[in-house]
N, C-alpha and C positions, 0 to 999 in steps of 0.2 A: 504494500500500500504506500510505503514511503517513496518508492521509485515512481509510482504513478503520480503522486503529488509533486515530486521533483520535476517530472516531465511536464506537467501542466504549468507549473511556475516558470519553467524554462521556455515553454511555448509562448507564454504570455510575453516574456522579454523579447523573444525573437520576433513575434508578430508585431510588437510595438516598434521595434527598431527597423524591421525589414518590410513590414506589410505582409499581407497574406500571399500574394503572388510570388514574391522573392524569398519567402521563408522556405528553408529546407529542413527536412527531417534530420539530416546529419547535424545541422546547426542546433536543433532542439536537443538532440541526444548529447552533443558535446557540452552545451550549456548546462544540462542536467547532470553532467558527469557520469553518463552511462554509455554503454555501447549502443550503436544503432539498432542492433537486434533486440535490445531491451524495449525499445520504442514499440516494436511490433508485438511484444508480449501483452502490452496494455492497450494499444490503439491499432486500428487497421489502416488509418490514413491521416494525412495532414488535415483533411476536412473534419475528421472525427475529433481530433484534439482541439481544433479551432472551435468547434461547436461547444465543447466543454468549457473552454476559456470564455466564450461569449455568454454561456449560461451563468458562470461565476460572476461576470461583470453585471449581467442583468440583475441577479440577486443582490449584488452590492448596491446597485443604483435604485432599486425599487423602494426601499425604506417603507415597508408597509405599516410600521408601528410609530411613525412620526407623531401622530396625534396623541397616542397614549403616552409617549415619552415626554411630550411637551408640557402637559399638565394644564394647559389653557383651555377655557371653554369657548374662546373666540375662534370661529372658523377662519378668520383672516390669519391668525397665528398658525393654524394647521397648514394652510395653503403656502404661507411664506416659508415655513419650515420644510415642507415637502419640496418646494422649488429650490430652496437653498441647498438642501442635501443632494438633489438631482444635479444641480449645476456643479457642485463640488465634485461629485462622483464622475460626472461627464468630463470635467477638466482633468481629473486624475487619469481617466481612461481615454483621453482624446485620441491617442494613436490607435488604440484598439477599435474605437468607434469608426475611425477613418478606414481601417482595414476591413471592418464589417461592411461599410458602405461600398468599398472597392469591390469586394468579392460578391456582394449581393447583386451587383449590376450584371455579372456574368454567370452566376450560378443560381439556378432556381431554388435549390435547397437552402441556400443562405438568404435568398430573397424572402423565402417563407420564414426562416429563423428571425430575420430582421422584423418582419411583419408581426410575428408572434411576440417579440420583445416589445414592440410598440403597443400591441394589444394589451399586454399586462399593465402598462401605465394607463392606457385609456380606460380599462376596466376599473382600476383603482380609483381613478378620478371620477368616473361615472357613478361609482358607488357613493363617493363623497357628495356629489351633486344631488343624487337621489335622497341621501340622508338630509341634506340641507333643505330640499324641497318638502320632505315630510315634516320638518320643523317649521315650515312656512318662512324660511329665511331666503329662499330662492324661488322665483316664480315657477309654477308648474307648466307654464307655456313653453319653457325651454325643454327640448328633448335632451335628457341627461347624457346619453351616449354621443349624440352629435356634438353637443357642447364640449364634452370631454375630449372628443376627437380634435375639435378645432383648437382648444386651449393647449392640449398636450402636444399637438403638432407645432404650434407656435413656440413653445418652450424648447422642444427638441431641435427645431430648425435654428433657432437663435443660438442654442448651445453649440451646434455644429458650425455656424457662421463665426462665432467668437473663438471657440477652442480648437477647431480644426482648420478653418479657412483663414483665420487671423484677423477678422474684423476687430477693429480697435474700440472696444467698449469695456470700461472698467466693470469689475465683478459687481460692485455695489449698485452701480447705475443699471446694469443688466437685470439684477435681481429686483430692484425697486420698480423698474418699468414693467417687468413681467407680472409681478404681484399686482401692481395697479391695474393692469389690463384684466387680469383674472377677477379682481374684486369688482371692477366696473362691469365686466361682461355678465357676471352673476348678479349684479346690482345688490351686493351685500350691504346691509345697513351698517352705518358707523357704529363702533362699540359704544355702549351707554356709559 
């Protein structure tokens, strides 16, 4: 099990530095400090280990318990905390996110994986919006899933523009702007 974990950690490093297309199994094995044959004991292909790395990153970025950890009853605080954690995780994983984008353009399996990753965020955000609608804090005229899709896409695309493509926007400005758009799109009442 230790060798598998070492291979996944090494793969993450190699994919971050070389991207998916240029990453080689021999580089992953060498970085992990194992023989190339050991790679095939645990994984069938570069695609398989990349899928595992992407799953790790997705879990790291999702932060499903931000609301519970925050201790606040204000949904603005929940949204701000979720956006802050997402942006921090995206910034930490920007090279892997770029590699996923790269490979998802040419490989249908990874396009589906990317869509699945996005869907996890959309589902989480739709659940939050439905919860806020049930509390009469957000109008029921909004379709929760469509609204979550729009807002999640905005946050994800802005993260890509800033952390992958190099758009010059400071972290605090980015976070504050995205939060403000979220709050206004949902027409959340000001805290009392």
